[in-house]
BADRENDREN-516866 format. One record per atom (N, C-alpha, C, CB): residue in three letters; x, y, z. Coordinates in steps of 0.05 Angstrom, whole numbers, padded with zeros to 5 digits, always signed. Atoms other than C-alpha are relative to their C-alpha. Glycine has a CB too. Example, Ala and Ser with C-alpha at 12.3 -4.5 7.8 and 13.67 -1.06 7.14 Angstrom:
BEGIN
ALA+00018-00024+00000
ALA+00246-00090+00156
ALA+00018+00024+00000
ALA-00020+00001+00025
SER-00016-00024-00001
SER+00273-00021+00143
SER-00015+00022+00014
SER+00009+00009-00029
This chain:
BEGIN
UNK-00014-00004-00029
UNK+00026+01474-00365
UNK-00001-00020+00013
UNK-00009+00019+00016
UNK+00003+00022-00011
UNK+00049+01422-00326
UNK-00012-00004+00027
UNK+00020-00008-00001
UNK+00009+00007-00025
UNK+00012+01391-00273
UNK+00011+00001+00023
UNK-00004-00018+00000
UNK-00015-00012-00027
UNK+00033+01420-00200
UNK-00014-00010+00018
UNK+00002+00032+00005
UNK+00008-00001-00025
UNK+00006+01422-00134
UNK-00006+00022+00009
UNK+00014-00009+00014
UNK+00023-00030+00001
UNK-00042+01469-00116
UNK-00007+00003+00032
UNK-00037-00005-00023
UNK+00006+00002-00019
UNK-00048+01495-00048
UNK-00027+00020+00001
UNK+00023+00003+00015
UNK+00039-00019-00004
UNK-00128+01515-00023
UNK+00007+00004+00033
UNK-00042-00029-00007
UNK-00003-00007-00035
UNK-00136+01555+00042
UNK-00030+00014+00001
UNK+00030+00027+00012
UNK+00022+00006-00007
UNK-00199+01561+00072
UNK-00023+00032-00012
UNK+00005-00008+00034
UNK+00009-00035+00013
UNK-00253+01626+00046
UNK-00040-00012-00007
UNK+00027+00013-00045
UNK+00035+00005+00020
UNK-00334+01633+00039
UNK-00009+00014-00023
UNK-00027+00006+00017
UNK+00002-00008+00021
UNK-00340+01641-00027
UNK-00025-00020-00005
UNK+00026+00000-00018
UNK+00026+00005+00025
UNK-00411+01628-00071
UNK-00002-00028+00018
UNK+00009-00003-00043
UNK+00000+00019-00021
UNK-00417+01558-00053
UNK+00022-00021+00011
UNK-00019-00013-00006
UNK-00017+00019-00007
UNK-00351+01523-00034
UNK+00020+00017+00008
UNK+00006-00021-00020
UNK-00019-00009-00015
UNK-00299+01531+00009
UNK+00026-00025+00011
UNK-00017+00015+00024
UNK-00020+00017-00013
UNK-00230+01493+00020
UNK+00018+00011+00020
UNK+00016-00011-00019
UNK-00009-00012-00038
UNK-00200+01497+00089
UNK+00026-00024-00004
UNK-00033-00010+00038
UNK-00016+00021-00004
UNK-00144+01457+00124
UNK-00006-00039+00002
UNK+00007+00011+00022
UNK+00010+00026+00008
UNK-00142+01378+00123
UNK-00004-00011+00025
UNK+00017-00018-00018
UNK+00003+00006-00025
UNK-00159+01340+00189
UNK-00010-00034+00002
UNK-00021+00023+00013
UNK+00013+00028-00010
UNK-00193+01276+00224
UNK+00026-00014+00000
UNK-00025-00017-00021
UNK-00012+00017+00002
UNK-00153+01214+00205
UNK+00026+00009-00024
UNK-00019-00020-00005
UNK-00015-00002+00023
UNK-00127+01242+00139
UNK+00027+00030+00003
UNK-00026+00005-00025
UNK-00018-00031-00004
UNK-00081+01304+00182
UNK+00025-00018-00006
UNK+00000+00021+00036
UNK-00035+00009+00005
UNK-00010+01305+00159
UNK+00021+00009+00014
UNK+00010+00007-00027
UNK-00018-00010-00015
UNK+00050+01318+00203
UNK+00013+00014-00022
UNK+00016-00020+00018
UNK-00031-00008+00012
UNK+00109+01356+00177
UNK+00010+00011+00015
UNK+00006+00016-00023
UNK-00018-00009-00013
UNK+00168+01386+00205
UNK+00011+00026-00013
UNK+00018-00019+00004
UNK-00006-00023+00003
UNK+00185+01458+00209
UNK+00028+00008+00018
UNK-00024+00015+00006
UNK-00023-00006-00011
UNK+00252+01495+00234
UNK+00005-00001+00034
UNK+00005+00026-00012
UNK-00001+00008-00032
UNK+00222+01489+00302
UNK-00004-00025+00012
UNK-00018+00013+00013
UNK+00009+00034+00001
UNK+00206+01413+00299
UNK-00030-00006-00013
UNK-00001-00014+00033
UNK+00025+00012+00012
UNK+00149+01373+00277
UNK-00033+00014+00013
UNK+00003-00035+00008
UNK+00040-00010+00000
UNK+00075+01400+00270
UNK-00023-00025-00013
UNK-00006+00035-00029
UNK+00011+00012+00014
UNK+00016+01367+00258
UNK-00035+00008-00011
UNK+00005-00022+00015
UNK+00028-00025+00012
UNK-00047+01400+00214
UNK-00029-00022+00005
UNK+00004+00012-00049
UNK+00028+00014+00001
UNK-00117+01386+00240
UNK-00026+00014-00009
UNK-00006-00010+00026
UNK+00020-00016+00010
UNK-00187+01414+00234
UNK-00014+00012+00029
UNK-00020-00018-00022
UNK+00014-00010-00026
UNK-00216+01457+00294
UNK-00023+00017-00024
UNK+00024+00024+00028
UNK+00023-00012+00019
UNK-00289+01481+00277
UNK-00004+00029+00023
UNK-00035-00027-00004
UNK+00014-00018-00004
UNK-00310+01548+00293
UNK-00021+00012-00012
UNK+00012+00009+00003
UNK+00022-00010+00010
UNK-00366+01598+00269
UNK+00008+00015-00025
UNK-00015+00017+00020
UNK-00004-00030+00017
UNK-00381+01642+00214
UNK-00036-00001-00002
UNK+00024-00002-00039
UNK+00020-00020-00014
UNK-00444+01681+00233
UNK-00010-00019+00018
UNK-00024+00016-00020
UNK+00011+00022-00016
UNK-00490+01623+00259
UNK+00005-00031-00005
UNK-00026+00003-00002
UNK-00007+00018+00017
UNK-00465+01572+00219
UNK+00033-00018+00007
UNK-00001+00017-00027
UNK-00017+00010-00006
UNK-00406+01517+00236
UNK+00022+00001-00022
UNK-00008-00021+00009
UNK-00028-00006+00023
UNK-00336+01532+00198
UNK+00026-00026+00008
UNK+00019+00042+00010
UNK-00027+00018-00007
UNK-00287+01475+00195
UNK+00028+00026-00010
UNK+00000-00037-00025
UNK-00017-00020+00001
UNK-00223+01518+00206
UNK+00030-00017+00002
UNK-00008+00023+00024
UNK-00032+00013-00003
UNK-00145+01505+00194
UNK+00009-00003+00023
UNK+00022+00016-00010
UNK-00016-00002-00024
UNK-00099+01488+00249
UNK+00026-00024-00003
UNK-00021-00005+00029
UNK-00019+00025-00012
UNK-00036+01463+00264
UNK+00010-00004+00030
UNK+00026+00000-00016
UNK-00008-00001-00037
UNK-00011+01440+00331
UNK+00033-00018+00000
UNK-00032-00025+00028
UNK-00026+00002-00001
UNK+00057+01433+00346
UNK+00008-00027+00030
UNK+00011+00037+00004
UNK-00010+00012-00042
UNK+00056+01391+00427
UNK-00023-00028-00013
UNK-00021+00033+00045
UNK+00022+00026+00010
UNK+00012+01329+00375
UNK-00025+00004-00008
UNK-00005-00018+00021
UNK+00035+00006+00010
UNK-00055+01310+00344
UNK-00015-00016+00017
UNK-00004-00018-00029
UNK+00017+00012-00014
UNK-00094+01276+00398
UNK-00022+00022+00006
UNK+00013-00012+00024
UNK+00029-00018-00007
UNK-00165+01296+00408
UNK+00006+00015+00032
UNK-00034-00025+00001
UNK+00001-00018-00025
UNK-00142+01328+00477
UNK+00009+00025-00004
UNK+00014-00009+00022
UNK-00013-00024+00019
UNK-00093+01374+00436
UNK-00020+00011-00013
UNK+00020-00009-00021
UNK+00009-00006+00018
UNK-00140+01386+00392
UNK-00028+00020+00008
UNK-00002-00024-00015
UNK+00017-00012-00016
UNK-00195+01408+00445
UNK+00014+00021+00012
UNK-00011-00016+00019
UNK-00020-00021-00014
UNK-00139+01450+00480
UNK-00001+00022-00023
UNK+00036-00013+00006
UNK-00004-00025+00017
UNK-00134+01492+00414
UNK-00016+00006-00010
UNK+00015+00001-00017
UNK+00030-00011+00004
UNK-00203+01497+00404
UNK-00006+00019+00020
UNK-00022-00023+00001
UNK-00003-00022-00021
UNK-00206+01533+00469
UNK+00014+00022+00002
UNK+00005-00007+00017
UNK-00019-00018+00014
UNK-00147+01568+00457
UNK+00001+00021-00012
UNK+00007-00008-00014
UNK+00000-00013+00027
UNK-00167+01598+00396
UNK+00011+00024+00007
UNK-00026+00003-00015
UNK-00019-00022-00004
UNK-00106+01638+00398
UNK-00008+00015-00024
UNK+00032-00008+00003
UNK-00005-00017+00028
UNK-00119+01669+00319
UNK-00032+00014+00006
UNK+00007-00023-00037
UNK+00021-00012-00003
UNK-00183+01695+00349
UNK-00029-00005-00027
UNK+00011+00028+00005
UNK+00023+00002+00015
UNK-00246+01656+00308
UNK-00022+00004+00015
UNK-00003-00022-00012
UNK+00021-00005-00002
UNK-00313+01675+00313
UNK-00008-00033+00012
UNK-00011+00014-00028
UNK+00011+00021-00018
UNK-00337+01625+00375
UNK-00015+00011+00019
UNK+00020-00017+00014
UNK+00020+00000-00023
UNK-00388+01618+00430
UNK+00003-00015+00018
UNK-00022-00004-00006
UNK-00011+00012-00019
UNK-00347+01575+00472
UNK+00010+00025+00021
UNK+00021-00019-00013
UNK-00018-00033-00018
UNK-00335+01631+00534
UNK+00029-00016-00005
UNK-00008+00009+00049
UNK-00031+00000-00001
UNK-00254+01648+00538
UNK+00004-00017+00026
UNK+00014+00033+00003
UNK-00017+00007-00025
UNK-00250+01625+00608
UNK-00004-00029+00002
UNK-00008+00014+00029
UNK+00000+00029+00005
UNK-00271+01551+00586
UNK+00029-00016+00006
UNK-00009-00004-00030
UNK-00019+00003+00003
UNK-00221+01516+00607
UNK+00005-00045-00002
UNK+00011+00022+00025
UNK+00004+00019+00001
UNK-00208+01435+00591
UNK+00020-00024+00024
UNK+00002+00000-00026
UNK-00021+00020-00021
UNK-00187+01383+00649
UNK+00005-00016-00015
UNK-00008-00016+00027
UNK-00004+00018-00004
UNK-00189+01319+00625
UNK-00018-00009-00042
UNK-00011-00007+00036
UNK+00015+00011+00011
UNK-00209+01281+00548
UNK+00009-00032+00005
UNK+00000+00012-00026
UNK-00001+00033+00003
UNK-00219+01203+00547
UNK-00015-00013-00018
UNK-00006-00013+00023
UNK+00007+00014+00031
UNK-00231+01161+00489
UNK+00003-00032+00004
UNK+00025+00011-00027
UNK+00003+00026-00013
UNK-00264+01099+00510
UNK-00019-00008-00013
UNK-00004-00002+00029
UNK+00026+00018+00029
UNK-00306+01045+00459
UNK-00009+00022-00013
UNK-00035-00019+00013
UNK+00011-00023+00013
UNK-00311+01098+00417
UNK-00010+00022+00003
UNK-00011-00005-00010
UNK+00009-00025-00017
UNK-00335+01151+00462
UNK+00018+00016+00014
UNK-00017-00008+00020
UNK-00015-00010-00014
UNK-00298+01211+00479
UNK-00014+00012+00024
UNK+00014+00017-00014
UNK+00001-00007-00020
UNK-00307+01232+00546
UNK+00013+00028+00008
UNK+00006-00018+00013
UNK-00022-00022-00003
UNK-00286+01312+00553
UNK-00012+00020+00026
UNK+00006+00019-00033
UNK+00002-00024-00033
UNK-00288+01347+00622
UNK+00003+00025+00002
UNK+00020-00004+00023
UNK-00005-00027+00006
UNK-00295+01421+00611
UNK-00009+00012+00034
UNK-00022+00013-00030
UNK+00005-00020-00026
UNK-00295+01475+00670
UNK-00027+00011-00005
UNK+00023+00027+00005
UNK+00029-00012+00003
UNK-00368+01501+00684
UNK-00002+00026-00011
UNK-00014+00002+00027
UNK+00002-00019+00016
UNK-00349+01563+00649
UNK-00013-00005-00027
UNK+00023+00010+00000
UNK+00005+00008+00027
UNK-00373+01525+00588
UNK-00026+00006-00007
UNK+00006-00029-00005
UNK+00024-00007+00001
UNK-00450+01529+00600
UNK-00006+00030+00016
UNK-00016-00025+00010
UNK+00003-00022-00002
UNK-00438+01605+00619
UNK-00014+00022-00013
UNK+00016+00002+00002
UNK+00006-00020+00020
UNK-00486+01660+00586
UNK-00012-00014-00027
UNK+00027+00018-00006
UNK+00014+00011+00021
UNK-00519+01652+00522
UNK-00027-00018+00007
UNK+00020-00017-00015
UNK+00032+00016+00006
UNK-00585+01624+00491
UNK+00007-00030-00003
UNK-00019+00012-00033
UNK+00003+00026+00011
UNK-00610+01562+00465
UNK+00020-00001-00027
UNK-00032-00004-00007
UNK-00013+00007+00024
UNK-00575+01574+00390
UNK+00033-00001+00016
UNK-00005+00026-00028
UNK-00030-00006-00011
UNK-00500+01600+00437
UNK+00003-00026+00009
UNK+00006+00025+00024
UNK-00003+00024-00014
UNK-00511+01530+00471
UNK+00006-00018-00018
UNK-00022-00008+00016
UNK-00005+00014+00017
UNK-00519+01488+00414
UNK+00014+00003-00027
UNK-00019-00007-00002
UNK-00024-00012+00019
UNK-00471+01525+00371
UNK+00030-00004+00017
UNK-00006+00038-00005
UNK-00027+00012-00014
UNK-00412+01506+00428
UNK+00003-00017+00002
UNK+00008+00003+00020
UNK+00002+00033+00001
UNK-00439+01435+00441
UNK+00016-00002-00018
UNK-00027-00017-00005
UNK-00006+00009+00025
UNK-00430+01426+00364
UNK+00027+00005-00007
UNK-00017+00010-00018
UNK-00022-00002+00007
UNK-00363+01457+00357
UNK+00019-00014+00019
UNK+00004+00024-00004
UNK-00019+00021-00021
UNK-00332+01405+00414
UNK-00003-00018-00014
UNK-00007-00008+00031
UNK+00004+00029+00012
UNK-00363+01348+00382
UNK+00005-00004-00023
UNK-00022-00010+00002
UNK-00009+00004+00028
UNK-00343+01363+00314
UNK+00025+00000+00007
UNK-00007+00019-00024
UNK-00030-00004-00002
UNK-00271+01378+00333
UNK+00006-00023+00011
UNK+00012+00024+00015
UNK-00013+00034-00005
UNK-00271+01306+00363
UNK-00002-00018-00010
UNK-00005-00013+00019
UNK+00010+00014+00021
UNK-00311+01270+00320
UNK+00017-00002-00030
UNK-00026+00014-00002
UNK-00009-00004+00022
UNK-00260+01291+00266
UNK+00030-00037+00000
UNK+00012+00042+00001
UNK-00006+00017-00002
UNK-00226+01228+00289
UNK-00011-00038-00014
UNK+00002+00008+00021
UNK+00022+00025+00009
UNK-00250+01154+00260
UNK+00000-00015+00026
UNK+00011-00023-00028
UNK-00002+00008-00024
UNK-00232+01133+00328
UNK-00030+00004+00022
UNK+00026+00017+00007
UNK+00019-00009-00016
UNK-00285+01172+00360
UNK-00030+00007-00019
UNK+00015+00027+00014
UNK+00027-00003+00010
UNK-00360+01169+00344
UNK-00020+00010+00013
UNK-00009-00020-00007
UNK+00014-00011-00017
UNK-00390+01199+00401
UNK+00003+00018+00020
UNK-00006-00013+00006
UNK-00004-00019-00021
UNK-00386+01250+00455
UNK-00010+00003+00023
UNK-00003+00018-00007
UNK+00009-00009-00028
UNK-00397+01266+00533
UNK+00003+00020+00009
UNK+00007-00010+00017
UNK-00010-00021-00012
UNK-00387+01321+00559
UNK-00004-00004+00031
UNK-00013+00024-00011
UNK+00002+00004-00030
UNK-00376+01328+00636
UNK+00011+00031+00013
UNK+00023-00029+00010
UNK-00007-00035-00014
UNK-00367+01402+00677
UNK+00006-00006+00030
UNK-00033+00026-00001
UNK-00007+00007-00028
UNK-00315+01394+00731
UNK-00003-00028+00010
UNK-00016+00016+00017
UNK+00006+00029-00009
UNK-00322+01321+00731
UNK-00020-00009+00013
UNK+00015-00008+00014
UNK+00030+00007-00011
UNK-00391+01316+00746
UNK-00013-00016-00030
UNK-00021+00036+00011
UNK+00017+00011+00023
UNK-00437+01273+00694
UNK-00015+00021+00002
UNK-00016-00029+00002
UNK+00026-00018+00005
UNK-00489+01324+00667
UNK-00010-00012-00019
UNK+00001+00029-00006
UNK+00019+00005+00029
UNK-00549+01306+00620
UNK+00001+00021-00017
UNK-00031-00006+00004
UNK-00008-00027+00015
UNK-00549+01377+00593
UNK+00011+00027+00007
UNK-00018+00007-00011
UNK-00021-00026-00009
UNK-00510+01443+00584
UNK-00020+00029+00009
UNK+00024+00010-00034
UNK+00015-00018-00013
UNK-00538+01504+00617
UNK-00036-00003+00004
UNK+00007+00023-00014
UNK+00027-00006+00000
UNK-00613+01523+00623
UNK-00012-00007-00013
UNK-00007+00018+00000
UNK+00010+00003+00026
UNK-00631+01511+00552
UNK-00015-00032-00005
UNK+00027+00006-00020
UNK-00001+00020+00009
UNK-00622+01446+00558
UNK+00013-00021-00017
UNK-00011+00003-00004
UNK-00016+00006+00018
UNK-00573+01427+00510
UNK+00008-00028-00001
UNK+00019+00015+00003
UNK-00005+00032-00019
UNK-00566+01340+00516
UNK+00044+00005-00001
UNK-00020-00045-00030
UNK-00034+00005-00009
UNK-00490+01328+00540
UNK+00016-00022-00007
UNK+00005-00001+00029
UNK-00016+00028-00001
UNK-00485+01254+00528
UNK-00006-00011-00025
UNK-00007-00021+00024
UNK+00003+00012+00027
UNK-00469+01207+00471
UNK-00015+00012-00022
UNK-00011-00024+00004
UNK+00010-00022+00024
UNK-00474+01266+00415
UNK+00016-00014-00024
UNK+00010+00037+00006
UNK-00015-00006+00028
UNK-00461+01255+00341
UNK-00001+00017-00020
UNK+00000-00016-00012
UNK-00004-00023+00021
UNK-00447+01299+00283
UNK-00029+00010-00008
UNK+00017-00012-00030
UNK+00020+00002-00001
UNK-00518+01281+00271
UNK-00020+00019+00010
UNK+00000-00016+00007
UNK+00011-00015-00018
UNK-00547+01316+00322
UNK+00001+00032-00001
UNK+00011-00008+00021
UNK-00001-00033+00000
UNK-00525+01383+00311
UNK+00000+00013-00040
UNK+00039+00011+00022
UNK-00001-00007+00035
UNK-00535+01389+00223
UNK-00013+00030+00005
UNK-00024-00024-00026
UNK+00016-00021-00008
UNK-00583+01448+00249
UNK+00020+00027+00000
UNK-00012-00008+00029
UNK-00008-00034+00000
UNK-00523+01492+00256
UNK+00024-00001-00027
UNK+00019+00014+00038
UNK-00020+00005+00021
UNK-00481+01469+00186
UNK-00017+00021-00020
UNK+00005-00036-00011
UNK+00003-00014+00019
UNK-00489+01513+00127
UNK-00012-00008-00025
UNK+00020+00007-00003
UNK+00018+00012+00020
UNK-00526+01498+00069
UNK+00023-00025-00016
UNK-00013+00027-00023
UNK-00021+00019+00011
UNK-00457+01469+00036
UNK+00020+00001+00017
UNK+00009+00005-00026
UNK-00018-00003-00022
UNK-00414+01447+00090
UNK+00032-00018-00018
UNK-00017-00018+00034
UNK-00026+00021+00023
UNK-00336+01415+00054
UNK+00006-00003+00035
UNK+00035+00022-00033
UNK-00008+00010-00017
UNK-00316+01373+00100
UNK+00007-00038+00000
UNK-00018+00011+00016
UNK-00015-00021-00008
UNK-00262+01347+00111
UNK+00010+00016-00022
UNK+00020-00009+00015
UNK-00009-00021+00028
UNK-00225+01398+00077
UNK+00026-00006-00003
UNK-00002+00035+00004
UNK-00031+00006+00005
UNK-00160+01401+00046
UNK+00019+00019+00005
UNK+00005-00005-00026
UNK-00032-00020-00005
UNK-00094+01437+00061
UNK+00017+00005-00026
UNK+00025-00017+00022
UNK-00009+00011+00025
UNK-00062+01409-00004
UNK-00008-00014-00015
UNK+00014-00008+00001
UNK+00011+00020+00014
UNK-00091+01389-00063
UNK+00021-00008-00025
UNK-00029+00009-00009
UNK-00017+00000+00026
UNK-00064+01355-00132
UNK-00021-00001-00016
UNK+00022-00023-00006
UNK+00026+00007+00017
UNK-00114+01348-00191
UNK+00006-00036+00000
UNK-00002+00019-00038
UNK+00022-00010-00011
UNK-00156+01308-00191
UNK-00006+00013+00030
UNK-00013-00019-00004
UNK+00006-00008-00031
UNK-00185+01345-00127
UNK-00022-00006+00008
UNK+00002+00026+00007
UNK+00015+00010-00015
UNK-00231+01307-00085
UNK-00022+00022+00019
UNK+00020-00017+00013
UNK+00022-00018-00031
UNK-00290+01352-00047
UNK-00015-00014+00006
UNK-00019+00026-00002
UNK+00025+00016-00008
UNK-00339+01318-00005
UNK-00007+00025+00023
UNK+00006-00040+00013
UNK+00013-00011-00017
UNK-00386+01340+00049
UNK-00029-00007-00005
UNK+00008+00027+00002
UNK+00026+00004+00003
UNK-00460+01354+00065
UNK-00005+00016-00014
UNK-00015-00002+00018
UNK+00019-00021+00007
UNK-00514+01402+00032
UNK-00030-00013+00008
UNK+00002+00008-00034
UNK+00033-00004-00003
UNK-00588+01419+00040
UNK-00007+00024-00022
UNK-00010+00012+00036
UNK+00008-00025+00023
UNK-00600+01449-00029
UNK-00021-00013-00018
UNK+00030+00011-00023
UNK+00017+00008+00010
UNK-00654+01455-00081
UNK+00010-00023-00022
UNK-00014+00021-00008
UNK-00012+00024+00019
UNK-00657+01387-00122
UNK+00028-00016+00007
UNK+00006+00013-00028
UNK-00033+00010-00014
UNK-00589+01364-00085
UNK+00017+00008-00017
UNK+00008-00034+00005
UNK-00017-00013+00008
UNK-00552+01404-00134
UNK+00019+00015+00009
UNK-00007+00008-00010
UNK-00009-00006-00018
UNK-00484+01421-00112
UNK+00020+00017-00019
UNK+00006-00022+00019
UNK-00020-00005+00021
UNK-00444+01467-00156
UNK+00028+00011+00015
UNK-00013+00023-00023
UNK-00038-00010-00008
UNK-00363+01472-00148
UNK+00007+00012-00020
UNK+00025-00024+00004
UNK-00013-00020+00012
UNK-00320+01526-00172
UNK+00030+00002+00009
UNK-00016+00025+00006
UNK-00023-00010-00008
UNK-00245+01535-00163
UNK+00015+00021-00009
UNK+00011-00015-00001
UNK-00005-00019+00010
UNK-00217+01594-00161
UNK+00028+00010+00003
UNK-00017+00015+00006
UNK-00037-00013-00013
UNK-00141+01624-00162
UNK+00003+00032-00020
UNK+00037-00031-00015
UNK+00005-00020+00006
UNK-00133+01700-00171
UNK-00008+00018-00020
UNK+00010+00004+00006
UNK+00029-00011+00017
UNK-00201+01715-00200
UNK-00004-00020-00025
UNK+00003+00035-00015
UNK+00002+00022+00027
UNK-00184+01657-00254
UNK-00016-00037+00004
UNK+00041-00006-00010
UNK+00012+00024-00002
UNK-00234+01596-00255
UNK+00026-00021-00015
UNK-00033+00001-00017
UNK-00017+00027+00011
UNK-00186+01533-00258
UNK-00020-00022-00013
UNK+00018-00017+00029
UNK+00019+00028+00008
UNK-00246+01480-00259
UNK-00029+00006+00016
UNK+00016-00035+00014
UNK+00018-00003-00008
UNK-00312+01474-00249
UNK-00013-00022-00005
UNK-00008+00018-00004
UNK+00022+00022+00012
UNK-00366+01419-00244
UNK-00026+00009+00021
UNK+00012-00041+00006
UNK+00022+00009-00022
UNK-00425+01392-00195
UNK+00001-00029+00015
UNK-00026+00000-00012
UNK+00010+00020-00016
UNK-00448+01343-00150
UNK-00027-00001+00014
UNK+00016-00003+00017
UNK+00030+00003-00011
UNK-00512+01312-00126
UNK+00006-00018+00027
UNK-00022-00018-00024
UNK+00011+00010-00030
UNK-00531+01306-00050
UNK-00022-00024-00003
UNK-00017+00028+00016
UNK+00022+00022-00001
UNK-00559+01245-00028
UNK-00032+00013+00005
UNK+00007-00022+00026
UNK+00035-00005-00003
UNK-00626+01279-00011
UNK+00009+00032-00004
UNK-00019-00011+00038
UNK+00012-00026+00003
UNK-00656+01344-00031
UNK-00008+00019+00026
UNK-00024-00006-00015
UNK+00010-00015-00018
UNK-00668+01409+00016
UNK-00033-00007+00003
UNK+00007+00030-00007
UNK-00008-00009-00017
UNK-00700+01409+00063
UNK+00014-00020+00020
UNK-00017+00015+00007
UNK-00025+00024-00025
UNK-00660+01344+00088
UNK+00024+00011-00012
UNK+00000-00046-00005
UNK-00027-00005+00006
UNK-00589+01342+00085
UNK+00010-00030-00006
UNK+00016+00016+00025
UNK-00013+00018+00004
UNK-00546+01297+00047
UNK+00025-00002-00003
UNK-00008-00007-00013
UNK-00025+00004+00008
UNK-00475+01273+00028
UNK-00002+00001-00028
UNK+00013-00023+00011
UNK+00001-00004+00033
UNK-00444+01292-00033
UNK+00032-00002-00003
UNK-00016+00033-00013
UNK-00030+00001+00009
UNK-00376+01287-00068
UNK+00007-00005-00026
UNK+00013-00019+00013
UNK-00005-00004+00028
UNK-00348+01307-00130
UNK+00035+00005-00008
UNK-00020+00028-00008
UNK-00026+00005+00011
UNK-00281+01318-00169
UNK+00007+00021-00019
UNK+00002-00026-00012
UNK-00013-00037+00016
UNK-00247+01385-00204
UNK+00024-00012-00011
UNK+00011+00035+00027
UNK-00029-00008+00009
UNK-00186+01379-00251
UNK+00007+00020-00016
UNK+00011-00018-00013
UNK-00016-00032+00005
UNK-00143+01432-00265
UNK+00023-00008-00008
UNK+00005+00022+00027
UNK-00028-00001+00001
UNK-00071+01447-00290
UNK+00011+00027+00011
UNK+00008-00005-00029
UNK-00007-00023-00007
UNK-00031+01494-00257
UNK+00044+00001-00003
UNK-00018+00004+00037
UNK-00037+00002+00002
UNK+00049+01519-00263
UNK+00017-00002+00017
UNK+00014+00018-00011
UNK-00017-00001-00036
UNK+00066+01525-00194
UNK-00019+00005+00018
UNK+00025+00027+00007
UNK+00019+00007-00028
UNK+00040+01513-00127
UNK-00016+00029+00001
UNK+00022-00008+00036
UNK+00008-00020+00009
UNK-00014+01563-00128
UNK-00028+00006+00027
UNK-00007-00005-00033
UNK+00022+00003-00017
UNK-00064+01589-00073
UNK-00019+00003-00011
UNK-00001+00013+00019
UNK+00017-00002+00012
UNK-00134+01582-00088
UNK-00024-00008+00022
UNK+00005-00014-00023
UNK+00030+00001-00020
UNK-00211+01583-00063
UNK-00013-00020-00015
UNK-00021+00030+00002
């Protein structure tokens, strides 16, 4: 069969999930209604963070991404209170300061606060020019979010590895051709990460990768899968 383009969509199956591309690799396309940009928003799968496909029609800036995260038009699972509004997002010296309404810290315990802050931090740091995130509430600097005392200043992705699933695909992919590059982080036994690409119940490719550290630590991993398809194909 001719090697062709394969389309991958998000799924929580076994050890791997492919979703939409984000960060500095986001792609722009043009539809009948005008140009759109593809980014990644971070919602939840149970108690774990999940990279989720998103299409933005008003631009692919950090501010637009936060606005889409809060709007949650597709009603993904989230710990962010629905009343939360984004007042502004300013990026300076690789730190994004996001000003949210005080609704952001209403309700929920420690796990809820951790998850909602992680959602904002991961969404903003998908761009390489954003390394840290500071959260303000209605224009006022705060040291912590909610009564649980979740830090609110100079936050990085490394501060929230506790909300990641054992295997986290990031950045995810919207479209992929062979060879398919898969990367992320994992906390798994002996650092072994199994990879499998499936389409309509058929296994297209299998492989493995080795994380930089084994459980209980978490380490980065990267792997490659090669496949052949005759036409564009949905796959997980």
